[in-house]
N, C-alpha and C positions, 0 to 999 in steps of 0.2 A: 183133306186133312181135318179132324177131329179138332175143334176150336178152344176146346177144354186140355188138349195135349200137349207136350213142350215139344219146341220146334231145335232141330238141327240146325246149327249155324256154322258157319264157316269162317275161319279166323285170320285173318292175311298178316306174315310175318315175312321172315328174310328179309334180304337188303335190296336195294336198289339198283338199276342199272350203273347208275353213277354213283359213287362213294360220295355223300353228300358232307358239308361243312362240318354239319353235328357230329360226326365220328372222326373225321378229322381232328375235332378239340377233342371229344370225350373217349377216342380210341385212337390214340393217335399211331399206338403199335399194331395195330389190325389184329387184335387179341381177340376181339368179339364177330361173330358174323352178321349180327343185326342189333340193330339199338333197340330191340325189344329186351336184349341181356343186358342191358347197360343197369348197373346198379343205380338203386335210388332208395333213400330213404330207408335201408335195411333189407329190401327185395329188390330183385330184379324188374324193370320195367312192365313187363308182359305179365308179374304174376299179381301187381296189384289189379291189373284190369281183369284177371281171371279170376281173381276171389268176388269180386261184382259179379260177375258172370254166373260163377258157380251158385251164387246166392239168388238167382232170379228162378221163379216158379214156371216161368216160360220158354227158358233154355234148357234142350236134352243133352243129345248129344255133341260135342265141339270136335268140330276138325278144323287140324292146326294144319295149315300150308305154307311153306320157305323154311321152315326149321325140322330138322330130325329128331327122334326122340335122343340122340345121343349128343345134341348140341343144345336141347333144350330138358333135361331131365325135370320131371315135374310127378308131384304130387296129386295133381289133378286130373282128372279121367280126360284123355285128350285120346283123338285118334288122328295119328298123324298122316300127313299126305305127303310121300315122297315126290318132289319137283325138285326142278333148279330153283335156287334160293335167290338170286336177281333178276327175277323175270319180272315183266311189268305185272299191274295190277289187273290189266284186262284178260293176261292171260294166266293168272291165280284163278282168277274168279272164272273162265273159260273152264279149265283144268279141275278146280274143284268143285264146280255146278255139276260137271259129270261125274265124277267118285260120289256125292250124296247123291244121285239120279239113279245109281247103281243100288246102294243102299237101301233107297228110301221112293221106290218109283212110281207111288203115289202123291208125294210134294210137288204143289205147284210153284212155290216160291223158295227162290235162295236167298237165306237172309246173310249180311256180310258185315263182319266188323273190320275195321281195322286192327293191329296190335299196336298202336302206339298212343294211346290215350286211357292211361296210369288213371287219372282221375274221374274216371267213369264211375257211376253210382250205381248198385242194386234198384234203387228206386227210379233212376232214371231211365235203366233199362226196361222196369217192368211199365213206366207209362210209354213207352215206346210200342211195346209189344200190345198193351192195351189198346191202345189206336189202331194198331195196325189188324188185331183182330177183329174190330169194326170196320175194315178197309181192306177186308180181303177179297174184295172183288176190285183192287187196282193195281197195275201190273208194275206200278214204280213207286216204291215209298221212298223218300230223304229224310233224314232228321235234320232239324235246323233248328238252332241256340238264338235267343233273342241277344243282342248285344249289350242291350241294358242289364241284363242280369250278370255280365261277365264284367264292366266295366269296375264295380269294387275291389274284384279279386284280381284284376287282370289289365290295368286299364292302359297297358301299350301292347295289348297282346297281338297287332301285326297279324289280324284274320282278314283274309279276304272278304270285304261285309257287300252282303245285299242290301240295297234302301231301297225297301218300297214302300207304297204309299201309309201302310199303318204301323208296318216295324222293320227295323233293321235286324237282320239275321248274318250268320254264319253258317256252314255244315258241318255235321253233326259226323260221328264217325259209326254209324250204322245205315244203311241200305239195304233194298229190300226189290227183287228183282223179280217178276214171274218168268220162270226157267224158259217160256217158247220166244221171249220180248228179247232174251239177251242175242242172240244171232242179228237180232233188224237193230240193233242200235250198238252194235261195239265198236263202228266208226266214231259216234258220240263218247262213248267211256273211252275209248284210246283219247281223241281230241282233246277233249277236256280236262283229261288228268294232264295231258303235254302242256295247254295252255296256262294250265293254273298253276303249274310249276316255273312254266316260263315268268311269271307275274310277279315283279320285286314285290313283296310284301311289305318290306323294309323303307320302301318310298312310299306306298299308297294303299291304304287298307281299303278306300271307300270306292273305287271302282271298279270296273270287271271287264275292261277293257279289249282283253285278249281273248275274253271267254264271248264277247258280245260280238266280237269280230269272225270270231267263227260261227256263231249263231247265224251273222248275218248273210252267210252263203245262203239260207233260205229264204227268199224274197216272202215267204208268208208270215215270216217272223220278223218284219220290218214294224212293222204295225206295234208290236212288244219292243222291241228296241226302243223307238221314236217314244214310248208311253215311261218306259223305263226309265231314259236319259233325262225326261221331262217330270221326272218324281212322283207322275200320276198313275204307277202299275202296282196292283194290288196280289197279293201272294196269289189270291183265289184266281184272278185272272191269269196269271203265269200261269198258275196248273191247268187252264182252260185253255190257254192256247196252244200250250206243250203239248196237251192231250191230244189238239184238233190235228197237228201240225202231223207231228209222230205218229197219229194213231195207235196211242195206247192210255189208259188212266194213268194220269199220276197225280200225287198226293206229298204233300208235305205237311211232316208231322211237328209240330213245335214243341221242345222238349228246353223249358228254364233250368238248366243246369250247366255253368261252365265247365266241366270237367267232362260232359258229353260231348265237346267239340275240341277240346284244347288237345291236338294232336304235338307230339314230339318230332317237333322239324325243322325248327332256327335251332341255334347254338343257345342264345337265349331261353329257350322253353325249358331247357333242364331245369335251371334253376327256380322256375315260373313253378312250376309243376309238383319239384321237389316240396318247395314251402305249402304249394296247395295241399298235395297230400299230406304232411305232416298237420296242418290245421283244419283237415276236414275226416282223414281217415284212421290217426293218431291218437292213441287216447290221451289227454293232456296227464303232466305229473304231478 
């Protein structure tokens, strides 16, 4: 694809296979099919994110999977993908990638947004895409947020932190997969999603034990795990080792913006993100 054109993107919405505590607290009557529809600071959660996405020069067609047009009437120009709403992340990526492939056969990469990051800004989206344009030979790109920029706004954020030699980071809410590698890492996507959710973020935000336990099944990754446990692993080494073991080129893109990685997952996230939006996205009266 021409590097100067805008990219089609896949936006994941819908509900989780198991109803989370967040929705039990903020939608006890089960009136909403997705947390993306929760009202937040005068708009729906997803509206705040779509507003930031629509402002990016790098985003073209937005494919929304997990919600129907009837469930999410919107003024934004969206392509709705009919699919079962309570499917897994992997299922949504697989199906959505197939739809995008049909519409854009020349596209090599599938760009995936999670639909529960209302604090995300246009400038951070553009920063991510700017780096992606410079790394289009990569097979897998993951946005990560430095923890230190988050603590001023979310001092008790309870995100899963990766502590590396030079920086501590947590995952952002945009991922890029070269289309042909998705079938090769299906189990990794599935398992790491499961392990991340089994991890009790409210008790320990610094360790990645469940994830490391899964990775330890590959003996080639033991040196990585040992170095990480000793606090001696750099992000560059992580990229290199994972790329070599999985035979794909991986790249982490650092985005210094708390809103880029603060998703709506735990019940206490709702109030935190509401306050963050009022501070960063709403004009002072």
